[in-house]
VMD Tcl script that draws the C-alpha trace (Angstrom):
set ca {
  {17.91 -3.24 -18.87}
  {19.08 -1.28 -21.76}
  {21.30 1.22 -22.09}
  {20.54 4.79 -22.41}
  {21.55 7.34 -24.88}
  {22.86 9.82 -25.09}
  {24.59 9.62 -22.10}
  {25.86 11.15 -19.56}
  {23.29 13.88 -18.77}
  {21.72 14.77 -14.89}
  {18.49 13.61 -16.37}
  {19.95 10.28 -17.91}
  {22.13 9.56 -14.99}
  {19.10 9.54 -12.47}
  {16.67 7.71 -14.70}
  {19.51 5.15 -14.76}
  {19.74 5.12 -11.01}
  {15.68 5.29 -10.17}
  {15.26 2.22 -13.17}
  {17.86 0.33 -10.77}
  {15.96 1.13 -7.85}
  {12.25 -0.06 -9.48}
  {14.19 -3.57 -9.73}
  {15.99 -3.85 -6.12}
  {14.69 -6.39 -3.88}
  {13.41 -4.64 -0.71}
  {15.24 -5.15 2.72}
  {13.43 -5.71 5.89}
  {14.05 -2.71 7.18}
  {12.88 -1.00 3.92}
  {9.73 -2.93 4.05}
  {9.12 -1.88 7.65}
  {9.46 1.89 6.83}
  {6.90 1.20 4.06}
  {4.42 -0.14 6.13}
  {4.86 2.65 8.62}
  {4.24 5.25 5.61}
  {1.02 3.23 4.51}
  {-0.25 3.23 7.72}
  {0.49 6.63 8.31}
  {-0.84 7.59 4.80}
  {-4.00 5.67 5.59}
  {-4.76 7.38 9.04}
  {-4.10 10.92 7.60}
  {-6.27 10.33 4.16}
  {-9.01 9.23 6.60}
  {-8.85 12.21 8.61}
  {-8.26 14.23 5.13}
  {-11.78 12.91 4.03}
  {-13.60 14.63 6.86}
  {-12.80 18.19 5.27}
  {-15.42 19.24 2.45}
  {-13.12 19.88 -0.10}
  {-11.89 16.36 -0.45}
  {-15.67 14.71 -0.06}
  {-16.78 17.35 -2.95}
  {-14.18 16.41 -5.05}
  {-14.87 12.75 -4.10}
  {-18.49 13.04 -5.27}
  {-16.90 15.04 -8.40}
  {-15.42 11.69 -9.89}
  {-19.15 10.03 -10.04}
  {-18.90 11.10 -13.99}
  {-16.24 8.91 -14.34}
  {-17.53 5.82 -12.63}
  {-16.70 2.63 -14.23}
  {-13.93 3.99 -16.63}
  {-11.45 2.18 -14.77}
  {-11.21 -0.52 -11.50}
  {-9.47 1.58 -8.98}
  {-11.84 2.70 -6.18}
  {-12.37 5.93 -5.26}
  {-12.27 6.82 -1.40}
  {-15.35 6.88 0.56}
  {-17.53 6.05 -2.49}
  {-19.13 3.26 -4.09}
  {-17.81 3.29 -7.46}
  {-14.42 2.78 -9.30}
  {-12.77 5.02 -12.29}
  {-9.67 5.36 -13.96}
  {-6.63 5.07 -11.71}
  {-5.67 8.86 -12.32}
  {-8.55 9.71 -11.00}
  {-8.97 7.94 -7.76}
  {-5.47 9.06 -7.35}
  {-6.79 12.41 -7.36}
  {-8.98 11.90 -4.82}
  {-6.83 9.80 -2.34}
  {-4.01 12.40 -2.95}
  {-6.27 15.03 -2.00}
  {-7.45 13.72 1.17}
  {-4.10 12.61 2.15}
  {-3.08 16.22 2.04}
  {-6.01 17.79 3.24}
  {-5.51 17.76 6.96}
  {-1.80 18.93 7.07}
  {-0.73 15.53 8.56}
  {1.21 13.62 5.37}
  {4.81 12.84 5.58}
  {7.17 15.16 4.47}
  {10.82 15.54 2.46}
  {12.59 17.87 4.38}
  {15.21 19.22 1.82}
  {12.47 19.59 -0.70}
  {9.60 20.54 1.37}
  {7.47 18.05 -0.75}
  {4.89 15.52 0.47}
  {5.82 12.57 -1.20}
  {3.05 10.08 0.52}
  {0.10 11.84 -0.53}
  {1.45 11.35 -4.10}
  {2.99 8.28 -3.87}
  {1.21 5.76 -2.08}
  {-2.33 7.09 -3.88}
  {-0.70 5.93 -7.80}
  {0.48 2.63 -6.12}
  {-3.08 1.59 -5.01}
  {-4.76 3.13 -7.87}
  {-2.15 1.20 -10.50}
  {-2.09 -2.20 -8.47}
  {-5.97 -2.36 -8.64}
  {-5.79 -2.13 -12.77}
  {-6.57 -5.52 -14.53}
  {-4.41 -8.28 -14.54}
  {-2.11 -9.68 -12.41}
  {-1.62 -8.42 -9.02}
  {1.97 -7.33 -7.90}
  {3.38 -9.20 -5.26}
  {3.86 -7.44 -2.10}
  {7.85 -7.36 -2.56}
  {6.87 -5.35 -6.16}
  {4.61 -2.94 -4.32}
  {7.07 -2.19 -1.94}
  {9.60 -1.51 -4.46}
  {7.50 0.32 -6.36}
  {6.57 2.79 -3.60}
  {10.15 3.13 -2.87}
  {11.29 4.10 -5.98}
  {8.58 6.85 -6.62}
  {9.95 8.05 -3.14}
  {13.37 8.31 -4.43}
  {12.61 9.99 -7.85}
  {10.25 12.22 -6.54}
  {12.95 13.38 -3.63}
  {15.81 13.12 -5.89}
  {14.09 15.25 -8.83}
  {13.29 17.71 -6.13}
  {16.88 17.70 -4.96}
  {18.72 18.23 -8.27}
  {16.33 21.03 -9.19}
  {16.98 23.00 -6.35}
  {14.80 21.57 -3.92}
  {13.11 24.82 -1.67}
  {14.28 27.12 -4.09}
  {10.90 26.40 -5.87}
  {9.05 27.28 -2.97}
  {10.86 30.71 -2.29}
  {9.94 31.05 -6.15}
  {6.57 30.26 -5.33}
  {5.89 27.15 -6.47}
  {4.36 23.98 -4.53}
  {6.88 21.09 -4.47}
  {4.42 18.12 -4.33}
  {2.88 19.20 -7.21}
  {5.75 20.33 -8.79}
  {7.92 17.26 -8.34}
  {5.18 14.73 -7.36}
  {4.33 13.83 -11.14}
  {8.09 12.22 -11.48}
  {7.60 10.17 -8.44}
  {3.75 9.28 -9.31}
  {5.22 8.20 -13.04}
  {7.83 5.98 -11.57}
  {5.66 4.31 -9.41}
  {3.12 3.45 -11.98}
  {5.58 2.34 -14.57}
  {7.13 -0.16 -11.96}
  {3.70 -1.62 -11.16}
  {2.90 -1.85 -15.00}
  {6.14 -3.60 -15.41}
  {5.79 -6.14 -12.46}
  {2.28 -7.04 -13.93}
  {4.44 -7.79 -17.50}
  {2.42 -4.90 -19.27}
  {5.48 -2.93 -20.35}
  {9.36 -3.16 -20.05}
  {10.66 -0.65 -17.75}
  {14.34 0.75 -18.24}
  {16.07 4.16 -18.04}
  {14.66 5.25 -21.39}
  {11.29 5.11 -20.27}
  {11.69 6.67 -17.02}
  {13.38 9.37 -18.94}
  {10.54 9.87 -21.58}
  {7.97 9.87 -18.53}
  {9.85 12.63 -17.13}
  {9.86 14.36 -20.17}
  {5.96 14.26 -20.25}
  {5.73 15.25 -16.35}
  {7.90 18.30 -17.10}
  {4.74 19.58 -19.27}
  {2.53 19.03 -16.21}
  {3.87 20.83 -12.96}
  {1.52 22.69 -11.18}
  {0.77 24.08 -7.75}
  {1.21 28.02 -7.03}
  {1.91 29.15 -3.57}
  {-0.12 32.23 -3.86}
  {-2.49 30.24 -1.45}
  {0.08 30.97 1.57}
  {-0.05 34.75 1.47}
  {-3.88 35.08 1.00}
  {-6.08 34.32 4.22}
  {-8.45 32.76 2.46}
  {-9.04 30.36 -0.82}
  {-6.43 28.06 0.11}
  {-8.09 24.99 -0.38}
  {-6.67 24.29 -3.47}
  {-3.28 23.50 -1.68}
  {-4.93 20.74 -0.43}
  {-5.54 19.47 -3.91}
  {-1.75 19.61 -5.03}
  {-0.59 16.25 -3.61}
  {-3.82 15.04 -5.80}
  {-2.94 16.69 -9.01}
  {0.92 15.35 -8.27}
  {-0.71 11.62 -8.47}
  {-2.66 11.97 -11.30}
  {-0.29 13.80 -13.59}
  {2.10 11.32 -12.43}
  {-0.49 8.42 -13.67}
  {-0.83 10.41 -16.75}
  {2.89 10.54 -17.72}
  {3.27 6.87 -17.48}
  {0.03 6.36 -19.53}
  {1.61 8.40 -22.29}
  {5.04 7.08 -22.07}
  {3.75 3.92 -23.55}
  {2.52 5.87 -26.55}
  {5.34 6.01 -29.39}
  {4.25 8.95 -31.27}
  {3.81 10.81 -28.16}
  {7.18 11.94 -27.66}
  {8.82 14.42 -24.79}
  {12.07 16.31 -24.15}
  {14.94 14.25 -23.12}
  {16.64 16.75 -20.46}
  {13.74 17.05 -18.28}
  {15.79 18.20 -15.30}
  {18.95 20.02 -16.45}
  {17.36 21.46 -19.68}
  {17.37 25.35 -20.85}
  {13.25 25.20 -19.94}
  {13.74 21.98 -17.70}
  {12.42 21.50 -14.12}
  {15.61 23.27 -12.47}
  {15.76 26.11 -14.70}
  {11.81 26.96 -14.87}
  {11.07 26.34 -11.45}
  {13.95 25.85 -8.86}
  {17.71 26.50 -8.70}
  {20.54 25.47 -11.20}
  {20.35 22.10 -11.50}
  {23.06 20.06 -9.06}
  {24.53 16.49 -8.98}
  {22.48 14.40 -6.13}
  {24.10 10.87 -6.94}
  {26.93 10.90 -4.17}
  {27.66 7.94 -2.16}
  {25.38 8.85 0.68}
  {22.49 8.82 -1.44}
  {23.49 5.56 -3.58}
  {23.67 4.03 -0.10}
  {20.61 5.14 1.65}
  {17.07 5.48 0.28}
  {14.79 8.17 0.62}
  {12.06 6.64 2.35}
  {14.34 6.52 5.22}
  {14.93 10.97 5.25}
  {11.55 11.25 5.75}
  {9.59 13.38 8.43}
  {6.31 12.21 9.76}
  {4.01 14.52 11.26}
  {2.56 14.54 14.83}
  {0.95 18.00 14.52}
  {-2.08 19.12 11.97}
  {0.51 22.06 10.65}
  {3.04 23.14 8.14}
  {6.17 20.92 9.05}
  {8.29 24.34 9.57}
  {6.59 24.92 12.96}
  {6.49 21.34 14.18}
  {10.44 22.31 15.87}
  {8.37 25.59 17.32}
  {5.65 23.25 18.75}
  {8.24 20.97 20.50}
  {10.45 23.88 21.79}
  {7.49 25.41 23.14}
  {6.85 21.98 24.91}
  {10.61 22.47 25.99}
  {9.76 26.04 27.04}
  {6.74 25.77 29.08}
  {7.64 22.69 30.73}
  {5.35 20.01 28.64}
  {2.65 23.31 28.38}
  {2.07 23.21 32.10}
  {3.17 26.89 32.34}
  {0.15 29.39 31.87}
  {-0.82 31.72 29.21}
  {-2.37 34.43 31.07}
  {0.83 36.22 32.07}
  {2.88 35.90 28.70}
  {3.51 39.43 27.29}
  {5.81 38.34 24.49}
  {6.02 35.40 22.46}
  {9.19 35.52 20.01}
  {9.76 32.94 17.17}
  {12.94 32.78 15.47}
  {13.64 30.50 12.22}
  {14.53 30.84 8.48}
  {13.48 33.57 5.90}
  {10.44 31.58 4.56}
  {8.57 32.07 7.71}
  {8.33 35.63 7.49}
  {7.93 35.55 3.61}
  {5.05 32.77 3.40}
  {3.69 32.09 7.34}
  {2.25 35.59 8.71}
  {-0.91 35.50 7.01}
  {-3.71 36.17 9.30}
  {-5.62 32.94 9.97}
  {-8.92 33.00 8.11}
  {-9.51 29.92 7.02}
  {-8.71 26.33 8.16}
  {-5.58 26.45 5.39}
  {-4.14 29.65 6.51}
  {-3.98 28.63 10.15}
  {-2.21 25.63 9.46}
  {0.20 27.95 7.76}
  {0.34 30.80 9.99}
  {3.06 31.29 12.47}
  {1.09 33.30 15.20}
  {-2.10 30.88 14.90}
  {-0.02 27.55 15.13}
  {1.54 29.11 18.55}
  {-1.80 30.26 19.51}
  {-3.86 26.84 19.08}
  {-1.12 24.83 20.24}
  {-0.55 27.13 23.71}
  {-4.40 27.22 24.06}
  {-5.38 23.57 23.27}
  {-2.14 21.38 23.26}
  {0.10 19.87 20.28}
  {-2.69 17.27 19.43}
  {-5.60 19.44 19.43}
  {-6.34 18.85 15.50}
  {-9.63 20.69 15.74}
  {-8.37 23.67 16.90}
  {-7.43 24.40 13.06}
  {-11.06 23.91 11.94}
  {-13.25 26.95 10.96}
  {-15.51 26.84 14.04}
  {-12.00 27.68 15.97}
  {-10.49 30.72 13.80}
  {-12.18 33.45 16.11}
  {-11.50 31.39 19.52}
  {-10.46 34.30 22.00}
  {-8.12 32.41 23.68}
  {-6.48 31.53 20.38}
  {-6.61 34.69 19.02}
  {-5.20 36.45 22.44}
  {-1.91 34.10 22.57}
  {-1.62 34.54 18.71}
  {-1.49 38.41 19.04}
  {1.45 38.32 20.91}
  {3.73 36.01 18.67}
  {6.40 38.22 16.70}
  {9.25 36.50 13.95}
  {12.39 37.23 13.64}
  {14.37 35.70 11.09}
  {17.71 34.08 12.40}
  {20.15 34.23 9.81}
  {22.91 32.04 11.98}
  {20.22 29.25 12.44}
  {18.77 29.31 9.01}
  {22.56 29.31 7.78}
  {23.20 26.14 10.42}
  {20.32 23.99 9.57}
  {18.22 24.93 6.78}
  {16.64 23.26 4.77}
  {17.79 19.78 5.95}
  {16.69 20.71 9.41}
  {13.80 22.77 10.10}
  {15.03 24.29 13.09}
  {13.27 27.50 15.09}
  {13.68 28.84 18.33}
  {11.01 30.48 20.89}
  {11.67 33.12 23.77}
  {8.41 33.38 25.90}
  {8.25 36.94 28.25}
  {6.01 36.67 31.02}
  {4.69 39.97 33.00}
  {6.89 39.02 36.09}
  {10.21 39.48 33.64}
  {10.50 35.70 33.58}
  {12.08 34.58 30.14}
  {11.81 30.87 29.06}
  {13.56 29.92 25.93}
  {14.37 26.67 23.81}
  {15.39 25.72 20.27}
  {14.71 22.74 18.35}
  {16.72 21.29 15.03}
  {15.19 17.91 14.95}
  {11.41 17.88 15.82}
  {9.37 14.55 16.77}
  {8.91 12.72 13.62}
  {12.20 13.33 11.80}
  {14.67 10.65 10.83}
  {16.48 11.94 13.70}
  {13.87 11.88 16.25}
  {11.15 9.23 14.67}
  {7.62 8.50 15.75}
  {7.02 5.25 17.11}
  {4.21 2.90 15.91}
  {2.17 3.72 19.10}
  {2.51 7.40 18.39}
  {1.76 6.73 14.33}
  {-1.45 4.66 15.53}
  {-2.63 7.80 17.89}
  {-2.87 10.05 15.13}
  {-6.03 7.90 14.28}
  {-7.39 8.87 18.02}
  {-9.77 11.15 17.34}
  {-11.28 9.47 14.09}
  {-13.28 7.39 16.86}
  {-15.87 10.29 16.80}
  {-16.07 9.91 13.16}
  {-17.23 6.35 13.74}
  {-14.01 4.74 13.19}
  {-13.04 3.60 16.64}
  {-10.22 1.14 16.74}
  {-9.31 1.97 13.15}
  {-5.40 2.08 13.34}
  {-5.35 -1.38 14.92}
  {-7.70 -2.66 12.07}
  {-5.38 -1.17 9.39}
  {-2.09 -1.80 11.06}
  {-3.47 -5.72 11.38}
  {-3.51 -5.74 7.42}
  {-0.45 -3.75 6.78}
  {1.27 -5.76 8.96}
  {0.08 -9.73 7.55}
  {2.54 -11.40 6.24}
  {-0.62 -13.03 3.86}
  {-1.63 -9.59 2.83}
  {-0.60 -7.68 -0.54}
  {-1.38 -4.45 -2.30}
  {-5.40 -5.86 -2.99}
  {-5.79 -6.24 0.81}
  {-4.31 -2.74 1.73}
  {-6.51 -1.16 -0.58}
  {-9.57 -3.06 0.39}
  {-8.81 -2.22 4.14}
  {-8.29 1.51 3.50}
  {-11.55 1.83 1.22}
  {-13.57 -0.12 3.66}
  {-12.57 2.53 6.88}
  {-13.45 5.23 4.09}
  {-17.02 3.84 3.34}
  {-17.94 3.52 7.08}
  {-16.61 7.05 7.59}
  {-19.08 8.45 4.46}
  {-22.05 6.56 6.18}
  {-21.28 7.64 9.84}
  {-20.97 11.30 7.99}
  {-24.47 10.80 6.42}
  {-25.95 9.34 9.46}
  {-24.66 12.67 11.49}
  {-26.46 14.75 8.72}
}
mol new
graphics top color blue
foreach p $ca { graphics top sphere $p radius 0.5 }
foreach p [lrange $ca 0 end-1] q [lrange $ca 1 end] { graphics top cylinder $p $q radius 0.2 }
display resetview
């Protein structure tokens, strides 16, 4: 690996670390985690392809048919990898079920895995499974650490969505790593730093969707934009005449200053010992990750949702300031329902934590949900925020009943966090509802391919695309 110059800057140090990660041999544990991330991503992407916005964007890509060899989810044509990744990323982020990096509130799987599958399908020798896994690990690492270095959650408070903001940085690394594995390019820290300089000019993703009751479907596209922009940054990084700034992170107008908080060092001993794929949360519930601890607290306070709701007179949720700022908007669309604290509480108490359909347009005026949601209040808890946030999305609930009974619970590490991980069985269970869309047994079929020692990236992509086309055909028959 060639040295980088000039040495010493935050971008340079992080680029050198990431370049090393792209070359590292994945451990058995790393590979197991990536397999789980693939299964989770494939399931949530199929859920996403049941959403109108994702299917319309997939149809829109027909104009690019034949421009590349990367398959478009649910469609019969192939296209340029950046376009294929745009569709897959949008689908993966379309049901609020995709994995989350807590300290940056980003959704790396919805960016990195679409990039990996799309670039792996480019012409030339296919990457080995180990190189494919390493490229995914490096992409997660880059997206997470660039996000942390740039202030992480500060970007959200400034009105920018971290998934599309930091996604291009991680996506570029995954694309570069796979092309290097194929022998198309020589990957070193200089090339990573250049790609990041190019990615710096592509951040996107306003949080305005979170404070308007309608018009929020663009939020689903944010992950697709991150994936698309990452591949474009990798494309241009190989063009000698297309130069880019060197200080993408810490520069005067770098990503930290423009979108986040003062840049900070992230390469401490703990982060060097453990890859960021081990610091993720998977989502059992189809809503914003901030409320997963709320749902688990409701489960405790209601004895597993066995307590009735008719006698509830007051529901108090306490947690970080961000909920008050961006998550109290009236639910007038599926997107705002999944982002609305009162609606999430109402949907959970009315239909249980796994009632994904409760967030559909058909349920927005559901009287059971609306009645419960109308009793929900939120208060900022400064002590809880100081103690846990943003590494842990802790919240608490207090339920008051007509007879004066009060039930309370607080949860810091919800189901799906690294501290309280989902099992393989619970990941598979996320696919149960897909049976009514023609995909009965889909989780088992996908897992069989992902955990096969004989399977590689092409097999993974084929399995996902086969199921996505079945989904599309089932929807067409239903119409």
